[in-house]
N, C-alpha and C positions, 0 to 999 in steps of 0.2 A: 504494500500500500504506500502511495506517495504521501509524505507528511511534510509539514512545516514546523520549524522550531521558532517560537516567539519569545523575544526578549523585550524588556521594558527598561527605559532609561531612568535611573534613579536621580534624586536631587543633587547628588555629588558628581554626576556625570558618568557613573559606572553603569553597567548593564546587568540586569538580573534575569535569570531564566524564569519564564512564566509557565510555559508548557509546550506540548506538541499537539497538533491538530491535523486532521486529514485534509488534504488538498481537494478542492472541488473541481472536477474536470469541466472544461468548456469556458472557463472565465479567463479573460486576458490577465497577464501577470500582475499588473498593479491592482486590479479589482480583486484578484484571487488573494493577494496578500492582505488587503483591507478586510475581505470576508473572513480570512483566517483569524484575525484579531477579534472581529465581532463574534465568530463562532466560539472562540476560546473564552471570551469574557461573558458571553450571553447577552451582550448589549453593545452599543456603540461606545468607544473609549471616551473618557472624560476629556473635556477641553484642556489642551495644553500637555497632555500625556504623549510621550513618544515611544513608538514600538519599532523594533526591527524584526522582520520576518524572513527567515532563511530556509531554503529547501533543506530538509534533513540530510539528504545525500551530501550537500556542500558542508554542512556542519561536521559530518564524519570525516570528510576529506581534510578539514582543518586540524583534525586530531592526529593525522598520519605523519607528523614530522618528528 
């Protein structure tokens, strides 16, 4: 299953892991990432919050050094 990893920026500029969510097929990339945040939170993100959404396969590649 294709998954996204979702990170949230903290007040000190660091990133914290929020969770993993299944990718929805058929959505353009930008819309798919926005939908992933919505699916994980169960609602639209609060104003001013920043999220990074990374394909899980890319997250794993980053661990291979």
